[in-house]
N, C-alpha and C positions, 0 to 999 in steps of 0.2 A: 069362250074358255071352257074346257072340259074339266069341270070340278073332280069329276071321278079321278082323273090324271094326278091331281094335287093330292090325293089321299093315298095314291100308290104308291110304296115305298119301292124305291128302284136300285138301293146300293145296300141291302141287306145281305145275310148268308146265301139266301136261296138265288140270288143273281151272280153270286161271286164264282168265276169260273175255276177258282183254287179250291175252292170249299165242295167237300165229297159229301152229296145229299145221302141221307140215309143214315149217317152215323149216329150211335146210341148217345155218343158223346164227344166233345171237341176236346182234344188234349190241350193240357197246359202248354201255350205257346212261349212261355218263360225261357228265354235265349240259354241262361245259366242252366236251369235245371235240364234242358234239352240236351245241351252239348256234353255236360257231365253224367248224362244217364240217371238222373234223381229224379224222385218225388219231391212232393211239397213237405213231406214229412223230415226231411234233412234239417228244417227250420228249427225242430226241436234241437237240433244237434248244436246248431249253430249258438241257439240259446244258453247251451251249458258255458260258453266262455265267459270269464268273468267280466271282462271289458264290456262286451256285446250287454250283457246283461244289467250292469250298472246304467250303461245309456238308456236301455229301455225303460228301467226302474226312473232315471231321471226324468224321462219323457211323460211318462205314465203320472208320476207326482206332480207335475206341472200342470196337466187337465185336471187332476181329482181336487188338487186345492182350491181351484177356482170355484166360486159359490155361482148358483143359476136360478132362475125362477120360472113361473109359468105365466106368461103375458096373453091377455085376452084378444083372441083375433078380431072383437068387434065390441061395439057398446049395447047390443039389444041383451034384453034378459036371459034369452037362449043362450046367448055367446057367453055369459057369465055363470049361468049354470055348468057349462061345458069346462070353464076354469076349475071351478069346484070339484067336478069329478076327475079331472085331471090331477089335480093338487092331492085329492083324496088317493088316487091311484100311486103317484110316486111315492106319497107317504108311507103306504103299505108295502111297497116294493122296499123302501130304504129300511124297514123292520126286519124284512125276511132272513131268516137264520141262514139258509144254505145258499139262498140265491140274492145277495141284497144288492140293491139298486149300483152302489158303487162297483162292484166287481162287473156287473152288466157293461155299464159305461166304459169301463176298461176294455171289456173284450171287444166293443165296438171299436175303439182305439186300435185294438190290434189289427184292424182292415189295413192300416198303413203299412204293417210290418209283415202281414201275411197275404197281401193282395185283398182278401174279402173275409169277412166274418159274418155269423149268422146267428140269431138268436130265436129261440121257438117261445111264442106268447100261450103260456096256460092260464086260460081264462076260467073266471068264476062268476056265478051268478050271486048278485048282492041286491035287496031290496028292489026286486023286479028289472033290475039293469045288470049290465057286464063291465067287470074291471078285471084286470090282468092279475093273476093270484102270484105269478113269479115268471121271471124271464130266464130259459135254461139254454146255455151255449150249445150250439151245433158244433161238431168237429167237422173242419172243413173235409175230412176224407169221407163225408157223407154227401157232400154236395159237387154235383157234376153241372156243367153247362152242355147243351147241345148245338152251342151255335144260335140258337132262337130263344130259348128260355132254361132258367135253372130247375133242375129235377134233383130229388131225396133221394139217395139210395136205402133201401130197407132189406130184409130178409126176404119178403115176396119178391122184391126187384131188386136184385143186388147189382145188375148190370146196368138196366137202362132206368132205374129209379122211378118214382111217381112224380107228379104234378105237386108242384107247393099249393096247399091248400091256402084259401084266402082267409086274410087277418090271422094269419099263424106264424109267419116267419119274417121276421126283421133282417134285412141283409145290408150288411154296409160293404162298398167296394170302395177300392184306392185309385184313381186315376185308369178306371176300366175303358176301353174301346171295343169297336168293333172287331177287330181282328186278336184282342185279348181281352175277352168281359171277364175275366177271373181276377183283372187289377194288378197292377205293380206291385209286387212285394219287395219290400225295401231290405228284409232278412235276405231274400235272395242275393242281392248285390253285396250283401256280406259274406257270402260263400267263399269266395276266392280269398280275401284277406283273413278269414278266419283259416281255413287251409294253410295256407302259407304261413302264417304265425305259430300255426302248432306245428308244422313240421319244422319249422324254426328253432322251435323252443325244444322238439326231440333232438335235433342235430346241436343245439348250444348243452344241453344235458350231456351228451354223448362227448362233446368236445372239453366239457370241464371234467368230466369224468378220466377223459385220456390223455389231457394235457395240462390239468390244474393241479394235478400231483406229480410228483418226481418220479422218473422210471427208474425201478430198483433193478439194478444190473449186477447179475453175480458171474464170477468166474472159477471155474475147478481146474486144477492143474493136473496135468497126466492124462491117461486113458481113463475114462468114466463111462460107465454103462447108462444105457437110456434110463433103467429104472432109477439110478441115482440122480438123472437131470429132471426126470419127473418129481421126484420127492423134493429137490430143492425147489424147484418152480413154486409146488403147492406151498412151501413154507414161505416162499418170496410173496405170494398172493395173499397169504393170511397175515404178512406184515403190511399190508395196504389197511387192514383194520385195527390188528393188536400190535402194540409197539414192541415185542418181544419175540423172540424166536431161536431156534436151536438149529445151527448149521453144520454140516460136517467139517473136520478137520482139513484146511487148506482151502476153503472156501473163502474168497474175496467179494465182498460186496460194495456195489458203490452207487451213488445218489444222482442223477443227473436230471437237470429241467431242460424241456425243448425249449428253444428260442424262435421267434419269428411267428409265433402262431397268435393271432388277434380274434378276441371273440366279437370285435364291434360289429364285425359283419352282421352277425345274428341278432345283435342288440339292434341295430338299425332297422333290420327286416320286420322284427316285433313292433317297433315305434312306426313304421310307417303302416303296418297292417292296423294296429289299434288307431291310426290318424285316417287312414281310409273308412273306418266303420264309424269312427264319431262323424266323419262327414255324412255319411248316409244317415244317420240314426237322429242326430241333434244338429246337424248343419254347421257344425264347427269341429276346428283342430286346435286352435290357439292355446287353450288349455290342457290340450293332451301333449302337444309339441314342444313346450316350454323348454328351453334349454339355457337360461340366463340370459337371451338376447331381448326377451320381452319380459314385462312386468305382471307380476299377478293381476293386478289390480286391471290391467288393459284385458287380459285374458279373462277375466270373471265379466267385465262390461259384455266383452263381444260375444262370451257365451249366452250370457242372460238375454241379451236382445235375440241374437239369430232363435236361440231355444223358443222364446217367447212367440215369436212367429209362427214357429212350427207347431207349438201347442195351441195356438189359434184356429190354424187350419185343421186341427184334430179336432177342435171343438166343433167347428162347423160341420165335419162329417158325422160327429155324433148327434148333433142337434137335428141334421137332415133325416135321421133315422127315427129320432124321438118324436119329430113332429108327424110323422108317420103312424108312430103307435098313438098320437093324440087324435089324429084324425080317424083312426079306429076307433076310438073309445066315444068320440063325439057322434060318430056316425051310428053305431050299434044303440047308444041309450037316447039320441036326441035328432036323430034323422039326417040326411045327407045335405040339407039346406042351412043348417047352424056352422058357422065360421068356427073350425077347431082352432084352439089356443096353441100358442110357440113355446117351445122350448129355448130358453133365451140365457147365456153367458152373462154374468154381470162384468162388465169392464173394471176393473181391479185399477185403473188409473182413476177413476171417477167413484169415491167412497161417498156413501150417502152423507147429506150435510148433517143429520143428526149424529153421526159418529164423530165426525170432525170436531163438533162442539163439545160433544161429553170428553173426547179425548184431551182437548185443550183443558178443559175442568179438571178432568183428574191429573194431569200435569202439574197444572198451578197447585192443586192440593197435596203433591207429594213432590216438592220441589228436592231435586238431585236424586230421587230415587226412583225413577221411569227410566229405564235404559232405551235407548234410540232403536235398539234392534227389534223392541216391542211394537213401537209405533211403525218401522218398516213393514214388519209382518202385516200388520192391521190393515195398512194403507197400500200394500202390493208395492212398496218402493222400487224394489229389486234385490234378489239374493246376492249381488255382488258385494252388498253393505251389511250382511246379515252377522259377519262376525267382529262388527262394529260395536263395543262394548262402552263407548262414551254415555256419558249421563246428562240429561237435560237439567241445565243449569237453572237455579231457582229465578223466578221471574221476579224484579224489583221494581215496585210501582212507583208514582209520582216522581219526586225529583232525586237527590243523591246522587251516586255516581250514575247510575243507569239513565238518568234523565237528566232535562236541562231547566233550570229555574229561569223565568222569565227576569230579565234584567230589570233592576230596580236599585236606587241610591239608598243610602243607609240612613237618610233622612226623615225627618216624622211624616207619616201619612195625611195626607188630607182627608178632610172629613168624607169625599166621596169614595176616596181609596180605602179607606177604613171601613166604610158600608160595605165595598166591595169584597174585602178580605173577611168580613164577619159573614157575608153570604157563603163565600168559598168554604170557609171553616164548618159552616152549618151544615152543609151540604155535603161535604166529604165525613163529616161524623155518621150522618144518617145513611150514607151509601156503604161507610164501612160497617155498620151494624148490618144491614142487608147482605153483605158480602159474607159476614162472619157466619150469619145465619146458614146461608148456601154452602159455605165451606164446611160447617160442622155436618150438615146432611152427607156431603160428599165422603169426608172424612171417615163418619160411621160406617157408609156401605164399604169402603174400601178396605178399611182396617178389619172387618169382618169377614172380606172374600179370602179365599185360600189361593188364589191365582189372579192373574189379569185377566184373563177371560172370563171368570166368574164374576169379577170386578165390572168390568165392561157391560154384562149382561143385566147386573143388579141396578148400574147405574141409569141404564135405558129405563128401569121402571121408576127410578126416582125423578128424573129430569123431568118430568112435567109439573111436579112439585116445587121446584125451584123457583124464588121469587125474581124470576126476570121481569115481569112486567112492573113490580112496584119500584125498580131500579132504573127501568126506562122511564116510568112516570116523575121520579126524583129529578133525573137528568134534564129532561123535557121542563119542568117548572123552574129548575135553576138556570137553563140557559134564557128561559123567556125573561125572568126576572133581571137577568144580566144585562140582556138587549136590552130590556125597555129602560133599566135605571142607565144604562150607557148612553142611550138617546136623549134622555132627560139632562143628565150632566153636561152632555155636549151643547144642549140649546141653552144651558145656563151660561155657560163659559161663552158661547157666542154672544149671547146679550151683554155679558159685562164687557167683551172686548168693545163691541159697539157703544156702549154707553161711555167707555174710557175715550174711543174715538171723538165723540161729539164732544166731550168734554174738553 
């Protein structure tokens, strides 16, 4: 086997008969841009559409509301050092005033909208090491692809560009391929619906102006001069705005509505255009095309499910680029042999166990006062329920209407039953005291908090102080005593039955 042959590329641009060698840059092969004779700068124009921007914001908000963490690439001490370095780096980037990390993550997500997006890493030396000071976005007009590599256009090289320096440019591409290394731009697929929609809006306004108001028709008797007709026409035009006018003697004015003209065709055109835009950007149309045949709940559930899948895909794209940054940080500071950490999005449907416990305690502490939408938001249950304003019902413990007491007759207790009842009463009293102390601590924290978010954060600090171990110990001792006593009384009853049988 010729191993050199395994290393050789046979399907790159250099062997493509359709590729012209010597090109300084490969033109963007986007079919929409090419046929319309446009450049990628038309994307900015498409973004001026309110419907387009609303869906872009919806998609961006879905990603940025998710939480993330830095996960170690290994268990070695050097691997943990890499985690600390990357955590410090992202913490510094989050606090940067001009280029905050949140904005950088949103720019990387824009690769799906524009085909590709890039960030320049501006480094700084700190404590003998290297960390990124901030991430600055690079406009797409500054980037070209030669068919082999990306290049950056500069003042000194405005046509051919320069090679991208190592560890300086973070590049994200969306559905890039050999024929289209620039990536597939979703905004390109929105161009024709955007154009048809705005042309339809223009004609719709013209239609409303032309046929929405009645036609004012005036008749002049006898021979009239052209100047008189023009003067009368100017007065009629003024009547479209002002309700009063002065007409020459003998002039007759009539108002006629034009029948048979329907604006529905333009309404349908705009609706179809908005629906196509929604399909491209957020993968759904149900909430856009609702006409009374579908319920709003079904539309919201469909929208939430499809959008979440798209946001998850955007998250993978962003994480892939951030992992490249973590690899650079690790290599510059600890060497190439250390496993770099990973940028990991936290799955919202798996909230940390501590949050679930504390939320349950908080709800018990404020029966009837905690809205369900707050719990939905904390646990990422889904935005289709966000308008739900129902309140969590107070929790009823023990028996009563919410529970079921053990069946018993109204007769007198036997000594054994009385002993068990006394044990239960004693244990319940001790448990109530422990729970009351815990409840007092929780209520103090919640009442002094100014918001649900602040209450949750402060409850995290107070949670280790709750007397859960005392309660567990009490329950364990009570169950043990009840079990042993039950076995003893069962043995006594068996012995009595045997004695009666012998007698």
